[in-house]
Each structure stands twice: as structure tokens, then as C-alpha cells.
C-alpha positions in Angstrom: -4.3 3.4 -1.4 -2.7 6.8 -2.6 -1.5 9.7 -0.2 -3.7 12.6 -0.2 -1.9 16.0 -0.8 -4.2 17.8 1.6 -4.0 16.0 5.0 -6.1 18.5 6.8 -9.4 17.2 5.8 -9.7 14.4 8.3 -9.2 15.1 12.0 -8.1 12.2 14.0 -9.2 12.5 17.5 -8.5 9.9 20.3 -11.7 7.9 19.4 -10.9 7.7 15.7 -7.5 6.5 16.6 -8.8 3.9 19.0 -11.3 2.8 16.2 -8.1 2.5 13.8 -6.1 0.5 16.3 -9.1 -2.0 16.8 -9.2 -2.7 13.1 -5.6 -2.9 12.8 -5.9 -5.8 15.4 -8.9 -7.4 13.7 -10.1 -6.0 10.4 -13.3 -8.2 10.7 -14.1 -6.9 14.2 -17.8 -5.8 14.3 -18.7 -2.0 14.8 -20.8 -3.1 17.6 -17.7 -4.7 19.5 -15.3 -1.6 18.5 -18.3 0.6 19.9 -18.1 -1.0 23.3 -14.4 -0.5 23.5 -14.4 3.2 22.2 -17.9 4.3 24.0 -19.9 4.8 20.7 -22.9 3.2 19.0 -22.5 0.8 16.3 -23.9 3.6 14.0 -21.5 6.1 15.1 -18.6 3.7 14.6 -19.9 2.8 11.1 -20.0 6.6 10.3 -16.5 7.2 11.6 -15.0 4.3 9.7 -16.8 5.6 6.4 -15.3 8.9 7.0 -11.7 7.5 7.6 -12.0 5.4 4.3 -13.4 8.2 2.2 -10.6 10.6 3.6 -8.0 8.4 2.7 -6.7 7.6 6.2 -7.2 3.9 6.0 -8.4 1.0 3.9 -10.2 -2.2 5.3 -8.9 -5.0 2.9 -8.2 -8.7 3.0 -4.3 -9.2 3.1 -3.5 -12.3 1.0 -0.4 -14.3 0.5 0.5 -14.0 -3.3 2.1 -17.4 -3.3 -1.1 -19.1 -2.2 -3.0 -17.2 -4.9 -0.6 -18.3 -7.9 1.9 -15.5 -7.9 5.2 -17.1 -7.7 7.4 -14.2 -8.0 7.7 -10.9 -5.7 10.2 -8.4 -5.9 11.3 -5.0 -5.0 12.5 -2.8 -7.9 14.6 0.1 -7.4 14.1 2.7 -10.2 16.5 5.6 -11.3 14.7 8.5 -13.0 15.8 11.3 -15.1 13.5 14.3 -14.8 10.5 14.6 -12.6 9.6 11.7 -10.3 5.8 12.0 -9.9 4.9 11.1 -13.5 7.1 8.1 -13.4 5.6 7.1 -10.1 2.2 7.6 -11.4 2.9 5.6 -14.4 4.3 2.7 -12.4 1.3 2.8 -10.1 -1.0 2.3 -13.0 0.6 -1.1 -13.7 -1.7 -4.1 -12.4 1.4 -6.0 -11.1 2.6 -3.0 -9.0 1.2 -3.0 -5.3 3.7 -0.4 -3.9 5.3 2.8 -5.0 7.3 5.2 -2.9 9.5 8.2 -3.9 12.7 7.9 -2.0 16.1 9.5 -1.1 19.1 7.4 -1.7 20.5 5.3 -4.5 17.1 4.9 -6.1 14.5 7.6 -6.8 11.6 5.2 -6.6 11.0 1.8 -4.8 8.3 -0.4 -6.5 6.9 -3.5 -5.3 5.7 -6.1 -7.9 3.8 -9.4 -7.8 4.2 -11.6 -10.8 3.0 -15.1 -11.8 6.4 -16.3 -12.8 10.0 -15.4 -13.6 9.0 -14.9 -17.2 6.1 -12.6 -16.3 8.6 -10.6 -14.2 11.1 -10.5 -17.0 8.3 -9.2 -19.4 7.1 -6.5 -17.1 10.5 -5.1 -16.5 11.7 -5.2 -20.0 8.7 -4.1 -22.0 6.6 -2.1 -19.4 8.8 -0.6 -16.8 11.8 0.2 -18.8 9.8 1.7 -21.6 8.2 4.3 -19.2 9.6 7.8 -20.1 12.1 8.9 -17.6 13.1 5.4 -16.4 16.9 5.3 -16.9 17.9 2.2 -14.8 16.4 -0.5 -12.6 17.7 -2.9 -10.2 15.5 -6.0 -9.1 15.7 -7.5 -5.6 13.7 -10.8 -5.9 12.1 -12.0 -2.6 13.4 -15.3 -1.3 11.5 -15.6 1.9 9.2 -13.2 3.6 10.0 -12.9 7.3 7.7 -10.0 8.4 5.0 -8.2 7.1 2.7 -6.2 9.5 0.1 -3.4 9.3 -0.5 -3.0 13.1 2.0 -0.3 13.8 -0.6 1.8 15.9 -1.5 5.4 15.6 0.1 8.5 16.8 
């Protein structure tokens, strides 16, 4: 999911926010069940969800545990860039192993989360693909030892 530049296309009223909260609690909740909570028909909920997805406000996906799927190494990579940040962020976003890219302020210009099959895979990714991107001047890798919390249910404002 990428952030849209124009945030004005989708209006989040209280009903849309309530639908989002219902799906954050249980992404498999039926549209009929959501409709009962928010006061809409199943068809109206389906239409709203479709607009929210198409508008880039949300995704409905299965969140998996990479370790259970054969990906033994996860890491956050801090990237220092010389020149414009956006082309480097876009190039990193195109890599299959990358699941998260954010432009930051601080010691690193970008933070990039990667999921790899092994340490060798991570080494190859960093050495031959990430560091070869024009504009990348340095990286620092923070390998995950134990995931203590991951949540997607922060609600809506």
C-alpha cells in the first residue's frame, strides 16, 4: 500500500470510520455483521469498503508470520541517501523482499523493512541490490531477534 499524494479524494465520515474500526478488529467480519453495527445494509457496507480500498485508505489482507512461511530473517535497514530521496525510496519499494519503506528525519533518510529466506539471502540483497541503487551511500542493518508487538488496530481519528 502506498500513500496517495492527494488525500482529499476520499471523505471519512463517522460511518466509514466505524467500518474501518470493525475491520481492524476482525478483517474477516461479514459485511452483514458490520452493517448491523453501523446501521447500513450489507450492500452499502460492501460499496463503502470498495471505495475505501480503491481510494487507498485501507487494505484488507491476511497478516502472516514470515517465520512460519520459510522466511528466517527479518531486518530493518537504515539507508543514507545522497540526492533526492523519492527515486531511491521508489527503487527500494520495487524489491520483492521489501515490505515497508518510509522517508524519515534523523540519522537515516529511509527506513526499509526486509524479509529474507536466510542470512545469505539478506547479504545478497544488501550487497548486490540495495547498495547498487543510485543515491544509496550507506546502510545499517538491524536484524530482528524477537518480535514483541505488531498491531494494525490503532483505530481512526
